[in-house]
PAVO-699857 format. One record per residue (C-alpha): residue in three letters; x, z, y negated. Coordinates in steps of 0.001 Angstrom, whole numbers, padded with zeros to 6 digits, always signed. Layout:
// PAVO-699857
ALAXZY/...
//
This chain:
// PAVO-699857
MET+069290+018945-117239/ARG+066688+017390-115004/SER+067443+016011-111548/GLU+065305+013350-109957/LYS+065316+012373-106308/GLY+062945+009806-104884/SER+059347+010009-106055/SER+059070+013764-105617/GLY+061285+014708-108564/HIS+062817+017597-106585/GLN+066550+018220-106614/ASP+068223+017431-103328/GLN+069235+020475-101272/SER+071101+018775-098401/PRO+074724+019893-097847/ASP+076180+016375-097921/PRO+076512+014433-101176/HIS+074576+011274-101862/LEU+076423+007976-101880/VAL+075254+006963-105386/TYR+074623+009087-108477/VAL+073707+008264-112042/VAL+074244+010918-114722/CYS+072613+009826-117950/GLY+071484+011274-121254/ALA+072774+012375-124627/GLU+073871+015961-123938/ALA+077606+015891-123233/PHE+077814+019510-122087/LEU+075127+019104-119420/LYS+076599+015796-118282/ARG+080012+017380-117887/GLU+078520+020187-115804/ALA+076596+017734-113613/ILE+079686+015586-113016/ASN+081781+018633-112133/ALA+079146+019840-109661/ILE+078916+016427-107988/SER+082708+016179-107840/ASP+083002+019566-106150/ARG+080311+018624-103659/ALA+081680+015174-102890/LEU+085334+016143-102521/ALA+084776+019441-100726/GLY+088124+020868-101805/ALA+090165+017725-101167/ASP+093135+016836-103363/ARG+091624+015005-106315/ALA+094788+012988-106817/LEU+094149+011407-103421/ALA+090357+011145-103406/LEU+089173+010680-107002/THR+089368+007522-109107/GLU+087937+007190-112612/TYR+087253+004052-114646/ASP+086187+003386-118218/GLY+083019+001317-117987/ALA+083285+000396-121662/SER+086396-001661-120940/ALA+085684-005380-120713/ALA+088672-005658-118372/LEU+087018-003537-115686/ALA+085785-005737-112846/LEU+083134-004645-110385/ALA+085297-005860-107496/GLU+087936-003258-108389/VAL+085362-000464-108268/LEU+083851-001679-104996/ASP+087272-002065-103366/GLU+088017+001546-104215/LEU+084688+002718-102810/ARG+085263+000832-099570/THR+088828+002057-099079/LEU+088971+004655-096323/PRO+089643+008152-097683/PHE+092998+009807-097028/LEU+093025+013547-096252/ALA+089523+013825-097676/PRO+085977+013533-096317/ARG+085184+010703-098726/ARG+086339+008948-101882/LEU+084727+009649-105246/VAL+084672+006864-107834/ILE+083446+007715-111338/VAL+082610+005040-113906/ARG+082289+006669-117317/ASN+080728+005148-120458/ALA+079097+002724-118050/ASP+076336+001209-120201/PRO+078273-002063-120816/PHE+079379-002081-117181/ILE+075762-001798-116020/THR+074729-004607-118339/ARG+077404-006916-116923/TYR+076842-006119-113262/ARG+073246-004952-112969/GLN+072303-007297-110116/GLU+075468-006532-108156/LEU+074987-002771-108614/GLU+071415-003117-107373/ASP+072739-004910-104297/TYR+075391-002238-103730/ALA+072815+000559-103999/GLU+070892-001057-101148/LYS+073896-000772-098831/PRO+076516+001618-100247/SER+079825+002373-098590/PRO+079409+005261-096123/THR+082809+006736-097050/GLY+082576+006455-100834/VAL+080531+008197-103528/LEU+079791+006204-106675/LEU+079045+008243-109796/ILE+077925+006301-112865/GLU+077862+008092-116213/CYS+075883+006383-118965/LYS+073723+007058-122001/SER+070553+005560-120638/LEU+068993+004214-117458/PRO+065283+003491-117961/ALA+063056+004614-115112/ASN+061264+001260-114970/THR+064407-000671-114011/ARG+065150-001854-110490/LEU+068571-000211-110560/TYR+067040+003176-111361/LYS+064586+002865-108485/ARG+067247+001751-106023/VAL+069567+004591-106987/GLN+066717+007049-106489/ALA+066021+005597-103068/VAL+069534+006336-101785/GLY+070870+008890-104229/GLN+070083+010845-107342/VAL+069455+010263-111029/ILE+070333+013273-113176/LYS+069004+013187-116713/CYS+070916+015381-119145/ASP+068883+015911-122287/ALA+069312+018895-124585/PRO+066349+021251-124757/LYS+064285+021197-127934/ARG+065468+023747-130473/SER+062360+025857-129924/ALA+063201+026029-126209/ILE+066879+026953-126609/PRO+066369+030752-126607/ALA+064590+030491-123239/TRP+067426+028240-122001/LEU+069936+030889-123094/VAL+068076+033628-121230/SER+068052+031519-118067/ARG+071670+030429-118490/SER+072893+033980-118996/ARG+071125+035193-115880/GLU+072048+032303-113593/THR+075622+031635-114724/TYR+076891+035008-115939/ASN+074590+037296-113944/LEU+073614+039121-117115/PRO+070133+039692-118562/LEU+069923+038474-122152/ASP+067256+039981-124384/ARG+064979+037329-125879/ALA+065542+038687-129372/ALA+069293+038470-128748/ALA+068908+034877-127573/ALA+067030+033974-130768/MET+069689+035670-132895/LEU+072461+033848-131057/CYS+070739+030530-131660/ASP+070345+031329-135383/LEU+074010+032269-135717/VAL+075579+029462-133686/GLY+073105+026603-134000/PRO+071541+024302-131389/ASP+074717+022993-129743/ILE+074333+024297-126181/GLY+078001+023775-125390/LEU+078984+026111-128230/LEU+076200+028507-127250/ASP+077467+028642-123688/GLY+080941+029423-124999/GLU+079494+032353-126945/LEU+077643+033522-123839/LEU+080937+033569-121957/LYS+082520+035661-124722/LEU+079527+038010-124735/SER+079701+038434-120966/LEU+083293+039638-121372/TYR+082382+041739-124404/VAL+079606+043732-122703/GLY+081684+044253-119574/GLY+079941+046501-117082/ARG+077060+047491-119359/GLY+074963+044861-117604/ARG+072867+043510-120489/ILE+073356+041518-123700/THR+071440+042963-126649/THR+070954+042025-130294/ALA+073557+044650-131201/ASP+076078+042887-128975/VAL+075313+039502-130537/GLU+075482+040909-134056/SER+078774+042637-133353/ALA+080554+039921-131354/VAL+079128+036764-132942/GLY+077640+037716-136317/GLN+080759+039572-137400/HIS+082886+036543-136518/ARG+080669+034313-138703/GLU+081013+036708-141637/GLU+084775+036729-141158/GLN+084797+032924-141273/VAL+082851+032854-144546/TRP+085091+035473-146128/GLY+088082+033528-144863/ILE+086842+030421-146688/LEU+086398+032345-149942/SER+089835+033920-149614/ALA+091456+030540-148926/VAL+089746+029034-151995/ALA+090852+031948-154169/ALA+094422+031504-152916/GLY+094340+027769-153583/ASN+094813+026974-149880/GLU+092551+023944-149728/ALA+093601+022877-146205/ARG+092795+026311-144732/ALA+089456+026454-146568/MET+088465+023010-145261/THR+089466+023898-141697/LEU+087336+027052-141747/TRP+084452+025238-143421/GLU+084532+022580-140725/GLU+084291+025289-138052/VAL+081299+026883-139773/TRP+079593+023554-140382/GLN+079922+022511-136746/THR+078188+025694-135589/ASP+075526+025877-138300/
//
């Protein structure tokens, strides 16, 4: 995940949220994390039922006026309102000029978060969002860089050193899906407990053994003629291969 703010490219460190965000890219796991972090920051513990509104930007029935009315409505028992427009690529296409205008003078009591697949850096909307807010690009690391990502993720999120050899083994066993890899890191953090480090032995025991059990489960299901069970297990293995 890469955050961009203004021309400096540095992530914003101010305590207050921006008034406009764009979260874009192809990596769903990173986008979900970015949206959750922005939501926590914008709502500051307020009741989400009162302060959060979400729209589907792929719906042709969604009008910009509805979104803007929500942003300009004074918050109730909350420091500000958060409005999220998901799958917003069609929405951006329909209302690009109006969104550019809004970014120039956003509501001071509302936070607009747009989630989309792509927002090219050479567009006026991108530049105007950067001027008042933040563009967060969520692209998966290249496969060769995933072990280093795992080492960093384990240290920063789970407060556990992860041996580089263990990170490479984990990637080989699970595959490049960083959402699944993070799930395995969570399991490993519970598995190692207070030992304070994740090693190749831990990965082999907690993750490798599970993969072997899945493969043997497939063979057993085939031998027993349980085609549905075999296909379910095969789908699980295929998704993490």
